[in-house]
GUVEX-159592 format. One line per field, with one value per atom (N, C-alpha, C): atom name; x, y, z; residue in one letter. Coordinates in steps of 0.05 Angstrom, whole numbers, plus 5000, padded with zeros to 4 digits. Layout:
atomo c(CA; ...)
px c(X; ...)
py c(Y; ...)
pz c(Z; ...)
residuo c(a; ...)
END
This chain:
atomo c(N; CA; C; N; CA; C; N; CA; C; N; CA; C; N; CA; C; N; CA; C; N; CA; C; N; CA; C; N; CA; C; N; CA; C; N; CA; C; N; CA; C; N; CA; C; N; CA; C; N; CA; C; N; CA; C; N; CA; C; N; CA; C; N; CA; C; N; CA; C; N; CA; C; N; CA; C; N; CA; C; N; CA; C; N; CA; C; N; CA; C; N; CA; C; N; CA; C; N; CA; C; N; CA; C; N; CA; C; N; CA; C; N; CA; C; N; CA; C; N; CA; C; N; CA; C; N; CA; C; N; CA; C; N; CA; C; N; CA; C; N; CA; C; N; CA; C; N; CA; C; N; CA; C; N; CA; C; N; CA; C; N; CA; C; N; CA; C; N; CA; C; N; CA; C; N; CA; C; N; CA; C; N; CA; C; N; CA; C; N; CA; C)
px c(4252; 4244; 4257; 4268; 4280; 4284; 4288; 4295; 4325; 4335; 4364; 4377; 4400; 4416; 4402; 4383; 4371; 4376; 4375; 4378; 4354; 4359; 4337; 4319; 4293; 4273; 4262; 4258; 4248; 4219; 4204; 4178; 4155; 4155; 4133; 4111; 4116; 4096; 4098; 4075; 4074; 4052; 4058; 4038; 4039; 4015; 4014; 3990; 3991; 3968; 3948; 3923; 3902; 3877; 3869; 3846; 3850; 3831; 3833; 3845; 3855; 3866; 3892; 3896; 3920; 3912; 3928; 3925; 3949; 3943; 3965; 3963; 3985; 3987; 4009; 4004; 4024; 4023; 4046; 4047; 4047; 4044; 4044; 4016; 4016; 3991; 3980; 3967; 3956; 3935; 3920; 3899; 3910; 3936; 3949; 3964; 3978; 3995; 3979; 3957; 3942; 3929; 3916; 3905; 3927; 3951; 3973; 3986; 3978; 3989; 4017; 4024; 4050; 4051; 4067; 4066; 4074; 4094; 4102; 4080; 4064; 4042; 4021; 4015; 3997; 4007; 4033; 4044; 4043; 4050; 4049; 4020; 4002; 3974; 3962; 3967; 3957; 3970; 3996; 4009; 3997; 3990; 3978; 3950; 3935; 3909; 3910; 3931; 3933; 3948; 3952; 3965; 3948; 3961; 3945; 3931; 3907; 3892; 3903; 3900; 3907; 3884; 3890; 3870; 3871)
py c(5140; 5113; 5094; 5072; 5052; 5026; 5005; 4979; 4978; 4959; 4956; 4952; 4964; 4962; 4974; 4992; 5006; 5036; 5050; 5079; 5092; 5112; 5125; 5140; 5138; 5153; 5176; 5199; 5222; 5228; 5240; 5250; 5230; 5213; 5194; 5205; 5228; 5238; 5269; 5282; 5311; 5317; 5334; 5342; 5373; 5385; 5414; 5421; 5443; 5453; 5465; 5459; 5469; 5475; 5500; 5507; 5499; 5484; 5474; 5446; 5436; 5409; 5407; 5384; 5379; 5367; 5371; 5358; 5339; 5314; 5294; 5282; 5281; 5267; 5247; 5223; 5202; 5186; 5178; 5160; 5131; 5125; 5098; 5085; 5059; 5046; 5031; 5047; 5035; 5014; 5016; 4997; 4969; 4968; 4941; 4933; 4952; 4946; 4939; 4952; 4947; 4918; 4910; 4883; 4861; 4869; 4849; 4847; 4865; 4863; 4875; 4895; 4907; 4925; 4917; 4931; 4960; 4966; 4994; 5011; 5000; 5014; 5021; 5002; 5007; 5029; 5028; 5049; 5076; 5078; 5104; 5114; 5097; 5104; 5115; 5101; 5110; 5137; 5140; 5166; 5189; 5183; 5204; 5211; 5191; 5196; 5212; 5209; 5222; 5249; 5260; 5286; 5307; 5325; 5345; 5364; 5373; 5393; 5421; 5437; 5466; 5481; 5500; 5516; 5545)
pz c(8479; 8487; 8467; 8478; 8460; 8475; 8460; 8472; 8475; 8491; 8494; 8467; 8463; 8438; 8414; 8418; 8396; 8399; 8376; 8377; 8391; 8407; 8422; 8403; 8407; 8391; 8409; 8397; 8412; 8404; 8422; 8415; 8418; 8438; 8441; 8458; 8472; 8491; 8492; 8490; 8492; 8512; 8532; 8552; 8554; 8554; 8558; 8574; 8589; 8604; 8584; 8588; 8571; 8587; 8589; 8605; 8634; 8645; 8673; 8675; 8653; 8653; 8637; 8625; 8609; 8583; 8563; 8537; 8534; 8528; 8525; 8498; 8484; 8458; 8460; 8452; 8452; 8427; 8417; 8394; 8402; 8427; 8437; 8431; 8427; 8420; 8445; 8462; 8487; 8481; 8459; 8453; 8447; 8441; 8437; 8462; 8475; 8498; 8523; 8528; 8552; 8551; 8530; 8529; 8530; 8520; 8520; 8548; 8567; 8594; 8597; 8581; 8582; 8608; 8628; 8653; 8651; 8634; 8631; 8619; 8602; 8590; 8611; 8629; 8651; 8670; 8677; 8694; 8681; 8656; 8642; 8640; 8633; 8629; 8655; 8677; 8703; 8711; 8706; 8712; 8695; 8670; 8654; 8664; 8673; 8684; 8710; 8725; 8751; 8750; 8726; 8724; 8740; 8754; 8769; 8750; 8759; 8744; 8749; 8729; 8731; 8745; 8761; 8774; 8767)
residuo c(m; m; m; n; n; n; d; d; d; p; p; p; n; n; n; e; e; e; k; k; k; a; a; a; n; n; n; e; e; e; g; g; g; s; s; s; l; l; l; i; i; i; i; i; i; t; t; t; k; k; k; y; y; y; g; g; g; k; k; k; g; g; g; n; n; n; f; f; f; v; v; v; y; y; y; t; t; t; g; g; g; l; l; l; v; v; v; f; f; f; f; f; f; r; r; r; e; e; e; l; l; l; p; p; p; a; a; a; g; g; g; v; v; v; s; s; s; g; g; g; a; a; a; y; y; y; r; r; r; l; l; l; f; f; f; v; v; v; n; n; n; l; l; l; l; l; l; s; s; s; l; l; l; p; p; p; q; q; q; n; n; n; k; k; k)
END
């Protein structure tokens, strides 16, 4: 993830299956981005919440 004209950073999101669900780790600061109305943060957050469950 990076802004235009910046070096790409790796490792902002890790997702793994765990039990009957998923474990998600992110280095992103949703507690700042969501109240600020960052549309990309909302899209990513909703996509993370809608990950399919393991059966």
